[in-house]
C-alpha atoms as an extended CHARMM CRD file, in Angstrom:
* protein
*
       253  EXT
         1         1  UNK       CA             -0.0390000000       -0.0890000000        0.0460000000  PROA      1               0.0000000000
         2         2  UNK       CA              1.2900000000        3.5610000000       -0.9400000000  PROA      2               0.0000000000
         3         3  UNK       CA              1.6190000000        5.9420000000        1.8630000000  PROA      3               0.0000000000
         4         4  UNK       CA             -0.8450000000        8.4260000000        0.4550000000  PROA      4               0.0000000000
         5         5  UNK       CA             -3.4660000000        5.5380000000        0.3700000000  PROA      5               0.0000000000
         6         6  UNK       CA             -2.8530000000        4.9380000000        4.0490000000  PROA      6               0.0000000000
         7         7  UNK       CA             -3.6890000000        8.6030000000        4.5810000000  PROA      7               0.0000000000
         8         8  UNK       CA             -6.9090000000        8.3980000000        2.4280000000  PROA      8               0.0000000000
         9         9  UNK       CA             -7.9550000000        5.3920000000        4.4020000000  PROA      9               0.0000000000
        10        10  UNK       CA             -7.6990000000        7.3640000000        7.4330000000  PROA      10              0.0000000000
        11        11  UNK       CA             -9.2680000000       10.3220000000        6.1040000000  PROA      11              0.0000000000
        12        12  UNK       CA            -12.0690000000        8.0060000000        4.8340000000  PROA      12              0.0000000000
        13        13  UNK       CA            -12.8320000000        6.9290000000        8.5030000000  PROA      13              0.0000000000
        14        14  UNK       CA            -13.0660000000       10.5430000000        9.5370000000  PROA      14              0.0000000000
        15        15  UNK       CA            -15.3420000000       11.6200000000        6.8000000000  PROA      15              0.0000000000
        16        16  UNK       CA            -18.8270000000       12.7330000000        7.5390000000  PROA      16              0.0000000000
        17        17  UNK       CA            -20.5750000000       13.1220000000        4.3920000000  PROA      17              0.0000000000
        18        18  UNK       CA            -21.2060000000       10.4660000000        1.5800000000  PROA      18              0.0000000000
        19        19  UNK       CA            -19.8710000000       12.8560000000       -0.9780000000  PROA      19              0.0000000000
        20        20  UNK       CA            -16.4140000000       13.5560000000        0.8310000000  PROA      20              0.0000000000
        21        21  UNK       CA            -16.1480000000        9.6060000000        0.9400000000  PROA      21              0.0000000000
        22        22  UNK       CA            -16.8050000000        9.3040000000       -2.3830000000  PROA      22              0.0000000000
        23        23  UNK       CA            -13.8670000000       11.8140000000       -3.4630000000  PROA      23              0.0000000000
        24        24  UNK       CA            -11.4460000000       10.0150000000       -1.0890000000  PROA      24              0.0000000000
        25        25  UNK       CA            -12.4110000000        6.6930000000       -2.6080000000  PROA      25              0.0000000000
        26        26  UNK       CA            -11.8080000000        7.8070000000       -6.1820000000  PROA      26              0.0000000000
        27        27  UNK       CA             -8.4720000000        9.2720000000       -5.2260000000  PROA      27              0.0000000000
        28        28  UNK       CA             -7.5260000000        5.9980000000       -3.4700000000  PROA      28              0.0000000000
        29        29  UNK       CA             -8.5840000000        3.6700000000       -6.4980000000  PROA      29              0.0000000000
        30        30  UNK       CA             -6.7860000000        6.1090000000       -8.9930000000  PROA      30              0.0000000000
        31        31  UNK       CA             -3.7420000000        5.5120000000       -7.0240000000  PROA      31              0.0000000000
        32        32  UNK       CA             -4.3250000000        1.8430000000       -7.1870000000  PROA      32              0.0000000000
        33        33  UNK       CA             -4.6180000000        1.8810000000      -10.9400000000  PROA      33              0.0000000000
        34        34  UNK       CA             -1.7130000000        3.9210000000      -11.2520000000  PROA      34              0.0000000000
        35        35  UNK       CA              0.4510000000        1.4220000000       -8.9180000000  PROA      35              0.0000000000
        36        36  UNK       CA             -0.8250000000       -1.4640000000      -10.7640000000  PROA      36              0.0000000000
        37        37  UNK       CA              0.0560000000        0.1430000000      -14.2730000000  PROA      37              0.0000000000
        38        38  UNK       CA              3.4980000000        0.9530000000      -12.9730000000  PROA      38              0.0000000000
        39        39  UNK       CA              4.2860000000       -2.5770000000      -11.9990000000  PROA      39              0.0000000000
        40        40  UNK       CA              2.9960000000       -3.9800000000      -15.1860000000  PROA      40              0.0000000000
        41        41  UNK       CA              5.5240000000       -1.6410000000      -17.2310000000  PROA      41              0.0000000000
        42        42  UNK       CA              8.2180000000       -2.5000000000      -14.8520000000  PROA      42              0.0000000000
        43        43  UNK       CA              7.5440000000       -6.0860000000      -15.1520000000  PROA      43              0.0000000000
        44        44  UNK       CA              7.5040000000       -5.8210000000      -18.8960000000  PROA      44              0.0000000000
        45        45  UNK       CA             10.7740000000       -4.0330000000      -19.2100000000  PROA      45              0.0000000000
        46        46  UNK       CA             12.4050000000       -6.3030000000      -16.8040000000  PROA      46              0.0000000000
        47        47  UNK       CA             12.3640000000       -9.0710000000      -19.1670000000  PROA      47              0.0000000000
        48        48  UNK       CA              9.1340000000      -11.1110000000      -18.7490000000  PROA      48              0.0000000000
        49        49  UNK       CA              6.5660000000       -9.0680000000      -20.9300000000  PROA      49              0.0000000000
        50        50  UNK       CA              4.1880000000      -11.6100000000      -21.7240000000  PROA      50              0.0000000000
        51        51  UNK       CA              3.4580000000      -12.6690000000      -17.9360000000  PROA      51              0.0000000000
        52        52  UNK       CA              3.6560000000       -9.0590000000      -16.5010000000  PROA      52              0.0000000000
        53        53  UNK       CA              1.1660000000       -7.8790000000      -19.1170000000  PROA      53              0.0000000000
        54        54  UNK       CA             -1.2600000000      -10.8820000000      -18.4330000000  PROA      54              0.0000000000
        55        55  UNK       CA             -0.9830000000      -10.2870000000      -14.8100000000  PROA      55              0.0000000000
        56        56  UNK       CA             -1.1160000000       -6.5890000000      -15.1140000000  PROA      56              0.0000000000
        57        57  UNK       CA             -4.3780000000       -6.8140000000      -17.0610000000  PROA      57              0.0000000000
        58        58  UNK       CA             -6.0320000000       -9.2190000000      -14.5490000000  PROA      58              0.0000000000
        59        59  UNK       CA             -5.2560000000       -6.9900000000      -11.8040000000  PROA      59              0.0000000000
        60        60  UNK       CA             -6.5130000000       -3.8390000000      -13.4680000000  PROA      60              0.0000000000
        61        61  UNK       CA             -9.8220000000       -5.6600000000      -14.2140000000  PROA      61              0.0000000000
        62        62  UNK       CA             -9.8690000000       -7.0460000000      -10.6620000000  PROA      62              0.0000000000
        63        63  UNK       CA             -9.3510000000       -3.6270000000       -9.2720000000  PROA      63              0.0000000000
        64        64  UNK       CA            -12.1730000000       -2.0780000000      -11.4050000000  PROA      64              0.0000000000
        65        65  UNK       CA            -14.5130000000       -4.9790000000      -10.5900000000  PROA      65              0.0000000000
        66        66  UNK       CA            -13.7820000000       -4.3290000000       -6.7070000000  PROA      66              0.0000000000
        67        67  UNK       CA            -14.4740000000       -0.5020000000       -7.4600000000  PROA      67              0.0000000000
        68        68  UNK       CA            -17.9850000000       -1.6420000000       -8.8430000000  PROA      68              0.0000000000
        69        69  UNK       CA            -18.7310000000       -3.8060000000       -5.8520000000  PROA      69              0.0000000000
        70        70  UNK       CA            -17.5870000000       -1.0120000000       -3.3030000000  PROA      70              0.0000000000
        71        71  UNK       CA            -19.8830000000        1.5880000000       -5.1350000000  PROA      71              0.0000000000
        72        72  UNK       CA            -22.7910000000       -0.7200000000       -4.9960000000  PROA      72              0.0000000000
        73        73  UNK       CA            -22.3300000000       -1.7130000000       -1.5210000000  PROA      73              0.0000000000
        74        74  UNK       CA            -22.1280000000        1.6730000000       -0.3080000000  PROA      74              0.0000000000
        75        75  UNK       CA            -25.7260000000        2.5520000000       -1.4980000000  PROA      75              0.0000000000
        76        76  UNK       CA            -26.8020000000        0.3810000000        1.2610000000  PROA      76              0.0000000000
        77        77  UNK       CA            -28.6710000000        2.3160000000        3.8750000000  PROA      77              0.0000000000
        78        78  UNK       CA            -27.4790000000        1.0410000000        7.4090000000  PROA      78              0.0000000000
        79        79  UNK       CA            -29.8010000000       -0.6190000000        9.8320000000  PROA      79              0.0000000000
        80        80  UNK       CA            -29.4330000000        0.3930000000       13.6270000000  PROA      80              0.0000000000
        81        81  UNK       CA            -31.2750000000        0.0440000000       16.9680000000  PROA      81              0.0000000000
        82        82  UNK       CA            -28.8960000000        2.7590000000       18.6650000000  PROA      82              0.0000000000
        83        83  UNK       CA            -26.2530000000        0.1760000000       19.7220000000  PROA      83              0.0000000000
        84        84  UNK       CA            -25.7210000000       -2.2860000000       16.8830000000  PROA      84              0.0000000000
        85        85  UNK       CA            -25.3530000000       -1.0480000000       13.3680000000  PROA      85              0.0000000000
        86        86  UNK       CA            -25.1360000000       -3.2020000000       10.1230000000  PROA      86              0.0000000000
        87        87  UNK       CA            -24.2350000000       -2.2700000000        6.5830000000  PROA      87              0.0000000000
        88        88  UNK       CA            -22.5520000000       -3.4180000000        3.7660000000  PROA      88              0.0000000000
        89        89  UNK       CA            -19.0030000000       -1.0680000000        4.5580000000  PROA      89              0.0000000000
        90        90  UNK       CA            -19.4450000000       -1.4030000000        8.3610000000  PROA      90              0.0000000000
        91        91  UNK       CA            -16.4670000000       -3.5580000000        8.6980000000  PROA      91              0.0000000000
        92        92  UNK       CA            -12.7720000000       -3.3400000000        7.9160000000  PROA      92              0.0000000000
        93        93  UNK       CA            -10.2320000000       -5.4160000000        5.9440000000  PROA      93              0.0000000000
        94        94  UNK       CA             -6.4540000000       -5.2470000000        5.3880000000  PROA      94              0.0000000000
        95        95  UNK       CA             -7.1640000000       -4.8420000000        1.6030000000  PROA      95              0.0000000000
        96        96  UNK       CA             -5.9200000000       -1.5760000000       -0.1280000000  PROA      96              0.0000000000
        97        97  UNK       CA             -9.3580000000        0.3210000000        0.3430000000  PROA      97              0.0000000000
        98        98  UNK       CA             -9.7430000000       -0.9150000000        4.0270000000  PROA      98              0.0000000000
        99        99  UNK       CA            -13.4450000000       -2.3650000000        3.5670000000  PROA      99              0.0000000000
       100       100  UNK       CA            -14.5450000000       -5.7450000000        3.8670000000  PROA      100             0.0000000000
       101       101  UNK       CA            -16.4400000000       -6.6410000000        0.9330000000  PROA      101             0.0000000000
       102       102  UNK       CA            -16.4260000000      -10.4120000000        1.3850000000  PROA      102             0.0000000000
       103       103  UNK       CA            -19.3330000000      -12.1520000000        2.8410000000  PROA      103             0.0000000000
       104       104  UNK       CA            -23.1140000000      -11.9570000000        2.4070000000  PROA      104             0.0000000000
       105       105  UNK       CA            -24.9640000000       -8.7310000000        2.0230000000  PROA      105             0.0000000000
       106       106  UNK       CA            -27.2570000000       -7.0510000000        4.2730000000  PROA      106             0.0000000000
       107       107  UNK       CA            -31.0020000000       -8.7190000000        3.5060000000  PROA      107             0.0000000000
       108       108  UNK       CA            -33.5510000000       -6.3140000000        4.8390000000  PROA      108             0.0000000000
       109       109  UNK       CA            -36.2110000000       -9.1110000000        4.5040000000  PROA      109             0.0000000000
       110       110  UNK       CA            -34.2810000000      -11.0650000000        7.0390000000  PROA      110             0.0000000000
       111       111  UNK       CA            -33.6140000000       -8.3990000000        9.3440000000  PROA      111             0.0000000000
       112       112  UNK       CA            -36.6140000000       -6.1290000000        9.5330000000  PROA      112             0.0000000000
       113       113  UNK       CA            -39.1580000000       -8.8000000000        8.3220000000  PROA      113             0.0000000000
       114       114  UNK       CA            -41.0100000000       -9.2660000000        4.8930000000  PROA      114             0.0000000000
       115       115  UNK       CA            -43.3430000000       -6.5410000000        5.7160000000  PROA      115             0.0000000000
       116       116  UNK       CA            -40.8530000000       -4.2480000000        7.6290000000  PROA      116             0.0000000000
       117       117  UNK       CA            -42.7430000000       -5.2420000000       10.9710000000  PROA      117             0.0000000000
       118       118  UNK       CA            -39.3830000000       -4.8110000000       12.8750000000  PROA      118             0.0000000000
       119       119  UNK       CA            -38.0330000000       -1.7740000000       11.5310000000  PROA      119             0.0000000000
       120       120  UNK       CA            -38.9410000000        1.8740000000       10.7270000000  PROA      120             0.0000000000
       121       121  UNK       CA            -37.6150000000        3.8750000000        7.8220000000  PROA      121             0.0000000000
       122       122  UNK       CA            -35.7530000000        6.9640000000        8.5790000000  PROA      122             0.0000000000
       123       123  UNK       CA            -35.7860000000       10.2610000000        6.5940000000  PROA      123             0.0000000000
       124       124  UNK       CA            -32.1260000000        9.5250000000        5.3700000000  PROA      124             0.0000000000
       125       125  UNK       CA            -33.0720000000        5.9760000000        3.9380000000  PROA      125             0.0000000000
       126       126  UNK       CA            -31.6420000000        4.2330000000        7.0440000000  PROA      126             0.0000000000
       127       127  UNK       CA            -33.6410000000        2.0810000000        9.0110000000  PROA      127             0.0000000000
       128       128  UNK       CA            -34.1370000000        1.8240000000       12.6390000000  PROA      128             0.0000000000
       129       129  UNK       CA            -34.7570000000       -1.4460000000       14.4220000000  PROA      129             0.0000000000
       130       130  UNK       CA            -37.6270000000       -1.4640000000       16.7040000000  PROA      130             0.0000000000
       131       131  UNK       CA            -37.7780000000       -5.2110000000       17.5320000000  PROA      131             0.0000000000
       132       132  UNK       CA            -40.4670000000       -7.8910000000       16.8480000000  PROA      132             0.0000000000
       133       133  UNK       CA            -44.0680000000       -6.9970000000       17.9270000000  PROA      133             0.0000000000
       134       134  UNK       CA            -45.9230000000      -10.2460000000       16.5450000000  PROA      134             0.0000000000
       135       135  UNK       CA            -46.0460000000      -13.3290000000       18.7160000000  PROA      135             0.0000000000
       136       136  UNK       CA            -43.7400000000      -15.1120000000       16.3190000000  PROA      136             0.0000000000
       137       137  UNK       CA            -40.9640000000      -12.8310000000       16.6610000000  PROA      137             0.0000000000
       138       138  UNK       CA            -41.0810000000      -11.0900000000       19.9990000000  PROA      138             0.0000000000
       139       139  UNK       CA            -37.8690000000      -12.6180000000       21.0650000000  PROA      139             0.0000000000
       140       140  UNK       CA            -36.0170000000      -10.6460000000       18.4440000000  PROA      140             0.0000000000
       141       141  UNK       CA            -35.7240000000       -7.4970000000       20.6910000000  PROA      141             0.0000000000
       142       142  UNK       CA            -32.4240000000       -6.1240000000       19.6070000000  PROA      142             0.0000000000
       143       143  UNK       CA            -30.6100000000       -5.9400000000       16.2480000000  PROA      143             0.0000000000
       144       144  UNK       CA            -28.3580000000       -8.3530000000       17.5810000000  PROA      144             0.0000000000
       145       145  UNK       CA            -31.0310000000      -10.8920000000       18.0680000000  PROA      145             0.0000000000
       146       146  UNK       CA            -32.2270000000      -10.3820000000       14.4220000000  PROA      146             0.0000000000
       147       147  UNK       CA            -28.7510000000      -11.3270000000       12.9540000000  PROA      147             0.0000000000
       148       148  UNK       CA            -28.2010000000      -14.0660000000       15.4760000000  PROA      148             0.0000000000
       149       149  UNK       CA            -29.0670000000      -17.5210000000       13.7550000000  PROA      149             0.0000000000
       150       150  UNK       CA            -29.8700000000      -18.9820000000       17.0550000000  PROA      150             0.0000000000
       151       151  UNK       CA            -32.6870000000      -16.6300000000       17.5680000000  PROA      151             0.0000000000
       152       152  UNK       CA            -33.8150000000      -15.8540000000       13.8600000000  PROA      152             0.0000000000
       153       153  UNK       CA            -33.9930000000      -18.9500000000       12.0360000000  PROA      153             0.0000000000
       154       154  UNK       CA            -33.5950000000      -16.9930000000        8.8700000000  PROA      154             0.0000000000
       155       155  UNK       CA            -30.5550000000      -15.2690000000        9.8090000000  PROA      155             0.0000000000
       156       156  UNK       CA            -28.3140000000      -18.0770000000        8.7580000000  PROA      156             0.0000000000
       157       157  UNK       CA            -28.6770000000      -17.1270000000        5.2630000000  PROA      157             0.0000000000
       158       158  UNK       CA            -26.7640000000      -13.9060000000        6.3110000000  PROA      158             0.0000000000
       159       159  UNK       CA            -23.6770000000      -15.7670000000        6.7310000000  PROA      159             0.0000000000
       160       160  UNK       CA            -21.8470000000      -17.1330000000        3.7340000000  PROA      160             0.0000000000
       161       161  UNK       CA            -19.2430000000      -19.7530000000        3.7370000000  PROA      161             0.0000000000
       162       162  UNK       CA            -16.5210000000      -17.3130000000        2.7630000000  PROA      162             0.0000000000
       163       163  UNK       CA            -16.5720000000      -14.0810000000        4.5800000000  PROA      163             0.0000000000
       164       164  UNK       CA            -19.5260000000      -14.5550000000        6.7340000000  PROA      164             0.0000000000
       165       165  UNK       CA            -21.8700000000      -11.7440000000        7.1670000000  PROA      165             0.0000000000
       166       166  UNK       CA            -20.2960000000       -8.5410000000        5.1420000000  PROA      166             0.0000000000
       167       167  UNK       CA            -21.2080000000       -6.2630000000        8.0600000000  PROA      167             0.0000000000
       168       168  UNK       CA            -19.2450000000       -8.2790000000       10.6910000000  PROA      168             0.0000000000
       169       169  UNK       CA            -15.8480000000       -9.9730000000       11.3450000000  PROA      169             0.0000000000
       170       170  UNK       CA            -15.0860000000      -12.3360000000        8.5890000000  PROA      170             0.0000000000
       171       171  UNK       CA            -15.5640000000      -16.2000000000        8.9300000000  PROA      171             0.0000000000
       172       172  UNK       CA            -14.2700000000      -19.0840000000        6.7140000000  PROA      172             0.0000000000
       173       173  UNK       CA            -16.6800000000      -21.7350000000        6.9060000000  PROA      173             0.0000000000
       174       174  UNK       CA            -17.8970000000      -20.7910000000       10.2190000000  PROA      174             0.0000000000
       175       175  UNK       CA            -14.4410000000      -19.9780000000       11.7210000000  PROA      175             0.0000000000
       176       176  UNK       CA            -13.8270000000      -16.5360000000       12.3770000000  PROA      176             0.0000000000
       177       177  UNK       CA            -10.3950000000      -14.8880000000       10.8940000000  PROA      177             0.0000000000
       178       178  UNK       CA             -8.8960000000      -11.5640000000       11.8470000000  PROA      178             0.0000000000
       179       179  UNK       CA             -8.0600000000       -8.3840000000        9.7660000000  PROA      179             0.0000000000
       180       180  UNK       CA             -4.7680000000       -8.9200000000        7.8200000000  PROA      180             0.0000000000
       181       181  UNK       CA             -4.7320000000      -12.7980000000        8.0320000000  PROA      181             0.0000000000
       182       182  UNK       CA             -4.3610000000      -14.9050000000        5.0200000000  PROA      182             0.0000000000
       183       183  UNK       CA             -8.1890000000      -15.6840000000        5.0310000000  PROA      183             0.0000000000
       184       184  UNK       CA             -8.6930000000      -11.9750000000        4.9040000000  PROA      184             0.0000000000
       185       185  UNK       CA             -6.6130000000      -11.5280000000        1.9000000000  PROA      185             0.0000000000
       186       186  UNK       CA             -7.8650000000      -14.6010000000       -0.2150000000  PROA      186             0.0000000000
       187       187  UNK       CA            -11.6180000000      -13.5530000000        0.7530000000  PROA      187             0.0000000000
       188       188  UNK       CA            -11.2970000000       -9.7760000000       -0.1720000000  PROA      188             0.0000000000
       189       189  UNK       CA             -9.4400000000      -11.0610000000       -3.2270000000  PROA      189             0.0000000000
       190       190  UNK       CA            -12.3830000000      -12.8140000000       -4.5450000000  PROA      190             0.0000000000
       191       191  UNK       CA            -14.9500000000      -10.4920000000       -3.1470000000  PROA      191             0.0000000000
       192       192  UNK       CA            -14.8920000000       -7.9030000000       -6.0830000000  PROA      192             0.0000000000
       193       193  UNK       CA            -14.6740000000      -10.1080000000       -8.8100000000  PROA      193             0.0000000000
       194       194  UNK       CA            -17.0430000000      -12.5740000000       -7.5420000000  PROA      194             0.0000000000
       195       195  UNK       CA            -19.5790000000      -10.2660000000       -6.2840000000  PROA      195             0.0000000000
       196       196  UNK       CA            -19.6060000000       -8.2570000000       -9.6010000000  PROA      196             0.0000000000
       197       197  UNK       CA            -19.3060000000      -11.5030000000      -12.0570000000  PROA      197             0.0000000000
       198       198  UNK       CA            -21.8050000000      -13.7650000000       -9.6960000000  PROA      198             0.0000000000
       199       199  UNK       CA            -24.3200000000      -11.0920000000       -8.4050000000  PROA      199             0.0000000000
       200       200  UNK       CA            -24.1860000000       -7.6500000000       -9.4070000000  PROA      200             0.0000000000
       201       201  UNK       CA            -24.3290000000       -8.1230000000      -13.3590000000  PROA      201             0.0000000000
       202       202  UNK       CA            -27.3800000000      -10.4160000000      -12.7650000000  PROA      202             0.0000000000
       203       203  UNK       CA            -29.4090000000       -7.9190000000      -10.7420000000  PROA      203             0.0000000000
       204       204  UNK       CA            -29.2210000000       -9.9850000000       -7.5180000000  PROA      204             0.0000000000
       205       205  UNK       CA            -28.3190000000       -6.5920000000       -5.7550000000  PROA      205             0.0000000000
       206       206  UNK       CA            -30.7280000000       -4.0590000000       -5.6490000000  PROA      206             0.0000000000
       207       207  UNK       CA            -30.0550000000       -0.1640000000       -6.2720000000  PROA      207             0.0000000000
       208       208  UNK       CA            -29.3360000000        0.1120000000       -2.6160000000  PROA      208             0.0000000000
       209       209  UNK       CA            -26.6030000000       -2.3350000000       -2.7330000000  PROA      209             0.0000000000
       210       210  UNK       CA            -28.4730000000       -5.0030000000       -0.7190000000  PROA      210             0.0000000000
       211       211  UNK       CA            -30.0430000000       -8.2680000000       -1.7660000000  PROA      211             0.0000000000
       212       212  UNK       CA            -33.0580000000       -7.7790000000       -3.8280000000  PROA      212             0.0000000000
       213       213  UNK       CA            -36.2560000000       -8.2750000000       -2.0500000000  PROA      213             0.0000000000
       214       214  UNK       CA            -39.2130000000      -10.5970000000       -2.9540000000  PROA      214             0.0000000000
       215       215  UNK       CA            -37.0770000000      -12.6580000000       -5.5030000000  PROA      215             0.0000000000
       216       216  UNK       CA            -39.3310000000      -15.6430000000       -5.2480000000  PROA      216             0.0000000000
       217       217  UNK       CA            -38.0030000000      -19.2370000000       -5.1520000000  PROA      217             0.0000000000
       218       218  UNK       CA            -36.8400000000      -19.7320000000       -8.6440000000  PROA      218             0.0000000000
       219       219  UNK       CA            -34.8520000000      -16.4470000000       -8.4840000000  PROA      219             0.0000000000
       220       220  UNK       CA            -33.2260000000      -17.6030000000       -5.3630000000  PROA      220             0.0000000000
       221       221  UNK       CA            -31.9970000000      -20.9570000000       -6.7150000000  PROA      221             0.0000000000
       222       222  UNK       CA            -30.6460000000      -19.4620000000       -9.8560000000  PROA      222             0.0000000000
       223       223  UNK       CA            -28.7380000000      -17.0260000000       -7.6590000000  PROA      223             0.0000000000
       224       224  UNK       CA            -27.1830000000      -19.8850000000       -5.6650000000  PROA      224             0.0000000000
       225       225  UNK       CA            -26.3230000000      -21.7320000000       -9.0720000000  PROA      225             0.0000000000
       226       226  UNK       CA            -24.7500000000      -18.6380000000      -10.6840000000  PROA      226             0.0000000000
       227       227  UNK       CA            -22.7720000000      -17.7750000000       -7.3320000000  PROA      227             0.0000000000
       228       228  UNK       CA            -21.0920000000      -21.0640000000       -7.5610000000  PROA      228             0.0000000000
       229       229  UNK       CA            -20.3880000000      -20.9550000000      -11.4460000000  PROA      229             0.0000000000
       230       230  UNK       CA            -18.9350000000      -17.5270000000      -10.7930000000  PROA      230             0.0000000000
       231       231  UNK       CA            -16.1260000000      -18.9870000000       -8.5930000000  PROA      231             0.0000000000
       232       232  UNK       CA            -14.0330000000      -20.3190000000      -11.2470000000  PROA      232             0.0000000000
       233       233  UNK       CA            -14.6560000000      -17.4820000000      -13.6600000000  PROA      233             0.0000000000
       234       234  UNK       CA            -13.3260000000      -15.0050000000      -10.6550000000  PROA      234             0.0000000000
       235       235  UNK       CA            -10.2780000000      -17.0800000000       -9.8530000000  PROA      235             0.0000000000
       236       236  UNK       CA             -7.8640000000      -15.6580000000      -12.4020000000  PROA      236             0.0000000000
       237       237  UNK       CA             -8.7290000000      -12.1060000000      -11.4770000000  PROA      237             0.0000000000
       238       238  UNK       CA             -8.7100000000      -13.0980000000       -7.7090000000  PROA      238             0.0000000000
       239       239  UNK       CA             -5.3720000000      -14.8700000000       -7.7810000000  PROA      239             0.0000000000
       240       240  UNK       CA             -3.6470000000      -12.1630000000       -9.7950000000  PROA      240             0.0000000000
       241       241  UNK       CA             -4.5510000000       -9.8110000000       -7.1140000000  PROA      241             0.0000000000
       242       242  UNK       CA             -3.8110000000      -11.9920000000       -4.0010000000  PROA      242             0.0000000000
       243       243  UNK       CA             -0.3960000000      -12.9940000000       -5.3140000000  PROA      243             0.0000000000
       244       244  UNK       CA              0.5020000000       -9.3800000000       -5.7810000000  PROA      244             0.0000000000
       245       245  UNK       CA              3.5340000000       -7.7990000000       -4.2170000000  PROA      245             0.0000000000
       246       246  UNK       CA              1.6160000000       -5.2910000000       -1.6150000000  PROA      246             0.0000000000
       247       247  UNK       CA             -0.4920000000       -8.3630000000       -0.5300000000  PROA      247             0.0000000000
       248       248  UNK       CA              2.3510000000      -10.5600000000        0.2170000000  PROA      248             0.0000000000
       249       249  UNK       CA              4.1790000000       -7.8150000000        2.1790000000  PROA      249             0.0000000000
       250       250  UNK       CA              1.3600000000       -7.3590000000        4.4150000000  PROA      250             0.0000000000
       251       251  UNK       CA              0.8900000000      -11.2200000000        4.8590000000  PROA      251             0.0000000000
       252       252  UNK       CA              4.6170000000      -11.7830000000        5.9220000000  PROA      252             0.0000000000
       253       253  UNK       CA              5.7200000000       -8.6390000000        7.6070000000  PROA      253             0.0000000000
């Protein structure tokens, strides 16, 4: 990671407005494009032009797809109960942009209920979790209850095998992993390319960056199939990024 990118990550964490964050992310990604392009040129000049150009092209494409995934995820309005807050960009990673994009995105139906009976929409499009009021879900008092599979039987769908729930600490097949770990880099290496090729371009995420609502059973099955098919499609792009010099430096520092 470039020193300027580290500075931008700190500024993003302190930024108050969506517009300010957008400008900072744009600069951060511009630097990443420039860095990848410079690495490609150096590799080509140093005597391995074919492999350098191939990996460089894959890395640039992976960076572009990650930016599309980040932009879409950032449209997600947060859900809060005043104590806990969930959203698609609420947790960190050690990837260059500092955002955890791995895992399953927020699903409003699961958290708030099909008829929004557990949430109230605010003027800024965010949701305030008010708790279960019907007999069947009165035990879902807090937002933590709503995202807990032991209390909300639908909440298990929020936790993917790789990444877990996008809004929380990452998990790899149920095992928690830390920021900066090997699992963090592997999951984030796939996150952008897999989300884009296996979900976003197929319309599985709405204009608010969350899982689309009221898909129906057939659409849900199609989404699961395409998600699996997208893994080998995403792999060349993901590996080019995972095996990049900056990722390896962080892992082995």
